[in-house]
C-alpha positions as semicolon CSV with decimal commas, in nm:
position;residue;x (nm);y (nm);z (nm)
1;M;-1,795;1,039;1,744
2;T;-1,608;0,705;1,761
3;R;-1,478;0,596;1,451
4;N;-1,621;0,271;1,509
5;R;-1,957;0,406;1,491
6;K;-1,885;0,585;1,169
7;H;-1,785;0,280;0,993
8;K;-2,121;0,085;1,126
9;L;-2,336;0,379;0,989
10;V;-2,126;0,406;0,648
11;R;-2,181;0,009;0,619
12;E;-2,581;0,059;0,663
13;L;-2,619;0,337;0,449
14;G;-2,397;0,175;0,161
15;M;-2,624;-0,132;0,206
16;Y;-2,934;0,068;0,167
17;F;-2,779;0,249;-0,142
18;A;-2,658;-0,092;-0,287
19;E;-3,046;-0,202;-0,258
20;K;-3,126;0,104;-0,449
21;G;-2,865;0,048;-0,715
22;K;-2,764;0,426;-0,685
23;I;-2,672;0,673;-0,428
24;V;-2,988;0,851;-0,336
25;P;-2,975;1,234;-0,338
26;A;-3,013;1,377;0,046
27;R;-3,380;1,515;-0,038
28;E;-3,523;1,188;-0,170
29;Y;-3,325;0,991;0,141
30;K;-3,485;1,208;0,378
31;V;-3,836;1,123;0,293
32;A;-3,784;0,776;0,172
33;N;-4,011;0,538;0,343
34;D;-3,795;0,216;0,293
35;R;-3,474;0,361;0,454
36;P;-3,362;0,210;0,768
37;N;-3,551;0,332;1,090
38;F;-3,262;0,416;1,290
39;L;-3,046;0,590;0,997
40;T;-3,217;0,924;1,004
41;M;-3,106;1,235;0,832
42;K;-3,031;1,393;1,184
43;E;-2,848;1,071;1,293
44;I;-2,633;1,083;0,980
45;V;-2,545;1,435;1,050
46;K;-2,477;1,398;1,408
47;V;-2,207;1,111;1,321
48;M;-2,055;1,208;1,003
49;G;-2,106;1,585;1,028
50;S;-2,295;1,584;0,680
51;Y;-2,456;1,339;0,411
52;T;-2,173;1,407;0,183
53;A;-1,919;1,327;0,433
54;A;-2,117;0,999;0,472
55;V;-2,128;0,917;0,118
56;E;-1,742;0,998;0,045
57;W;-1,675;0,754;0,358
58;I;-1,871;0,490;0,158
59;E;-1,613;0,554;-0,130
60;K;-1,329;0,538;0,077
61;Y;-1,389;0,306;0,333
62;E;-1,647;0,053;0,162
63;P;-1,498;0,010;-0,198
64;E;-1,696;-0,312;-0,207
65;L;-2,003;-0,177;-0,169
66;W;-1,934;0,123;-0,377
67;G;-1,875;-0,106;-0,687
68;I;-2,185;-0,281;-0,622
69;I;-2,376;0,034;-0,596
70;H;-2,220;0,154;-0,925
71;Q;-2,254;-0,167;-1,096
72;V;-2,574;-0,119;-1,249
73;E;-2,470;0,218;-1,437
74;K;-2,175;0,016;-1,566
75;V;-2,359;-0,280;-1,705
76;E;-2,613;-0,007;-1,901
77;E;-2,316;0,143;-2,042
78;K;-2,161;-0,190;-2,183
79;E;-2,477;-0,277;-2,338
80;A;-2,473;0,019;-2,529
81;P;-2,209;-0,008;-2,743
82;L;-2,326;-0,369;-2,820
83;A;-2,655;-0,281;-2,925
84;K;-2,467;-0,024;-3,162
85;L;-2,264;-0,282;-3,310
86;A;-2,557;-0,525;-3,387
87;Q;-2,759;-0,260;-3,580
88;A;-2,458;-0,147;-3,785
89;K;-2,439;-0,277;-4,118
90;T;-2,148;-0,441;-4,316
91;G;-2,016;-0,255;-4,629
92;S;-2,047;-0,543;-4,897
């Protein structure tokens, strides 16, 4: 497949993951009703070779989308230490 076609597919798949806020597992993606109609699992495998390769391309060639996809997880991690700090008692 042409590189341009791969980049287009990866960009669209990355946008879908960004909307979901996570990387959707292949089995879940296959049965999802809200995925783009033209991005079937068959099309992803035909163009990219595998679903995993498509996800790896998102990480490598679309770092902005990768950051957006994983931003939700980072925010949750940052809130946890602050919550612990707020509950901590001072020793006076």
